[in-house]
FIKOL-277360 format. One record per residue (C-alpha): residue number from 1; residue in three letters; chain; x, y, z. Coordinates in Angstrom, 3 decimals, m for minus. Layout:
% FIKOL-277360
NUM:ala:A:X:Y:Z
...
END
This chain:
% FIKOL-277360
1:arg:A:219.318:167.942:m79.413
2:lys:A:216.269:165.727:m78.905
3:ser:A:217.497:164.684:m75.469
4:glu:A:218.022:168.362:m74.525
5:asn:A:214.428:169.158:m75.475
6:leu:A:213.157:166.133:m73.583
7:glu:A:215.176:167.192:m70.552
8:lys:A:213.695:170.721:m70.699
9:ile:A:210.170:169.324:m70.951
10:glu:A:210.813:166.994:m68.023
11:thr:A:212.178:169.880:m65.925
12:lys:A:209.118:172.020:m66.684
13:phe:A:206.822:169.105:m65.924
14:asn:A:208.514:168.580:m62.544
15:val:A:208.135:172.271:m61.695
16:leu:A:204.448:172.157:m62.638
17:lys:A:204.004:168.974:m60.594
18:glu:A:205.564:170.671:m57.563
19:leu:A:203.410:173.797:m57.983
20:thr:A:200.202:171.769:m58.248
21:lys:A:200.856:169.246:m55.474
22:asn:A:198.408:170.969:m53.089
23:tyr:A:195.542:170.798:m55.589
24:ser:A:193.433:167.724:m56.270
25:asp:A:193.254:168.465:m60.000
26:ile:A:194.605:170.856:m62.605
27:tyr:A:191.313:172.783:m62.778
28:lys:A:191.549:173.802:m59.108
29:tyr:A:195.101:174.982:m59.711
30:tyr:A:193.972:176.894:m62.805
31:asn:A:191.195:178.539:m60.766
32:phe:A:193.738:179.514:m58.134
33:leu:A:195.921:181.124:m60.811
34:thr:A:193.090:182.996:m62.486
35:leu:A:191.006:183.874:m59.441
36:gly:A:193.852:183.771:m56.905
37:ala:A:192.317:186.193:m54.421
38:ser:A:190.078:183.670:m52.694
39:glu:A:193.025:181.500:m51.707
40:met:A:195.485:184.306:m51.027
41:ser:A:197.159:184.558:m47.662
42:ser:A:195.891:187.407:m45.511
43:gly:A:199.223:187.655:m43.722
44:lys:A:202.228:189.710:m44.656
45:gly:A:204.052:188.721:m47.782
46:val:A:204.228:189.149:m51.508
47:asn:A:201.332:188.307:m53.802
48:leu:A:201.992:187.759:m57.499
49:leu:A:198.767:188.321:m59.397
50:ser:A:197.598:188.895:m62.911
51:val:A:195.685:192.119:m63.466
52:his:A:192.496:190.054:m63.816
53:ala:A:193.068:188.313:m60.473
54:ser:A:193.704:191.654:m58.740
55:lys:A:190.281:193.103:m59.602
56:gly:A:188.487:194.264:m56.478
57:leu:A:191.600:194.019:m54.300
58:glu:A:193.855:196.714:m52.841
59:phe:A:197.392:196.580:m51.524
60:asp:A:199.621:199.076:m49.721
61:leu:A:202.346:198.707:m52.339
62:val:A:201.923:197.621:m55.962
63:phe:A:204.435:196.984:m58.734
64:val:A:203.059:196.909:m62.277
65:ile:A:205.749:195.492:m64.542
66:asp:A:206.316:194.978:m68.258
67:leu:A:204.620:198.213:m69.321
68:ala:A:206.305:198.205:m72.722
69:gln:A:204.545:198.897:m75.993
70:gly:A:203.509:195.589:m77.558
71:arg:A:203.326:193.914:m74.162
72:phe:A:200.817:196.200:m72.423
73:pro:A:198.692:196.710:m74.447
74:asn:A:199.278:193.144:m75.564
75:gln:A:199.646:193.114:m79.347
76:lys:A:199.042:189.348:m79.596
77:leu:A:195.697:189.571:m77.796
78:met:A:194.660:192.593:m79.806
79:gly:A:195.547:190.710:m82.987
80:met:A:193.171:187.930:m81.897
81:gly:A:190.166:190.205:m81.497
82:gly:A:190.997:192.030:m78.271
83:ser:A:190.485:195.779:m78.137
84:leu:A:192.635:198.715:m77.119
85:glu:A:189.818:199.902:m74.857
86:glu:A:189.769:196.576:m72.990
87:glu:A:193.546:196.798:m72.532
88:arg:A:193.120:200.386:m71.302
89:arg:A:190.539:199.198:m68.750
90:leu:A:193.007:196.544:m67.554
91:phe:A:195.690:199.217:m67.190
92:tyr:A:193.242:201.254:m65.093
93:val:A:192.567:198.218:m62.894
94:ala:A:196.308:197.640:m62.468
95:val:A:197.157:201.201:m61.443
96:thr:A:194.225:201.556:m59.042
97:arg:A:195.170:198.569:m56.839
98:ala:A:197.676:200.577:m54.760
99:lys:A:196.545:202.217:m51.524
100:asn:A:199.829:204.041:m50.864
101:ile:A:202.651:203.391:m53.321
102:leu:A:202.572:202.455:m57.003
103:tyr:A:205.625:201.528:m59.083
104:leu:A:205.280:201.328:m62.863
105:ser:A:208.112:199.811:m64.894
106:tyr:A:209.232:198.451:m68.230
107:ala:A:212.503:197.183:m69.634
108:lys:A:214.137:199.428:m72.215
109:tyr:A:216.265:196.591:m73.553
110:asp:A:216.291:192.775:m73.475
111:lys:A:219.916:191.587:m73.538
112:asn:A:219.014:188.016:m74.438
113:lys:A:216.779:188.887:m77.379
114:lys:A:218.775:192.022:m78.251
115:thr:A:215.509:193.950:m78.518
116:ser:A:214.688:197.514:m77.511
117:phe:A:211.311:198.449:m76.075
118:ala:A:209.348:201.695:m76.018
119:pro:A:207.161:202.608:m73.051
120:ser:A:203.519:201.568:m73.174
121:arg:A:201.235:204.029:m74.891
122:phe:A:199.300:204.130:m71.600
123:leu:A:202.327:205.562:m69.763
124:ile:A:202.754:208.171:m72.491
125:glu:A:199.033:209.056:m72.571
126:ala:A:199.054:209.490:m68.785
127:gly:A:202.047:211.837:m69.049
128:leu:A:204.192:209.472:m66.980
129:cys:A:206.733:208.813:m69.726
130:lys:A:208.072:210.662:m72.736
131:gly:A:207.711:209.039:m76.100
132:glu:A:205.951:209.194:m79.412
133:leu:A:202.619:207.546:m79.985
134:thr:A:202.099:205.835:m83.291
135:ile:A:198.761:204.893:m84.761
136:asp:A:198.497:201.099:m84.901
END
């Protein structure tokens, strides 16, 4: 069991090493991940960005994923002092990045964790999904 865990850690370390090979230190890589836009390719392709990194940018086509209750708004962050209003502002940022086409999605069920998900309260509030809102 210990060797399995060590092997997993080593695999993750090697992936991280490969991802960061073009950066002189971990802080530059971290800045790329969080601020991404300044180093993004201007050519055609797919950009994977956090909502924070997408601020101020627009794209022809945008996919906003994982819009399940508990994930967006993020219950863990809200439990650590974050606010529903801040999460709502992030949702607004996410859905206003698309110039032409916007896809919003969430998983109803996770086979691995055997867990069901409800749509994000933001989808329900916007009238984009049916569901019941509960007071948290």
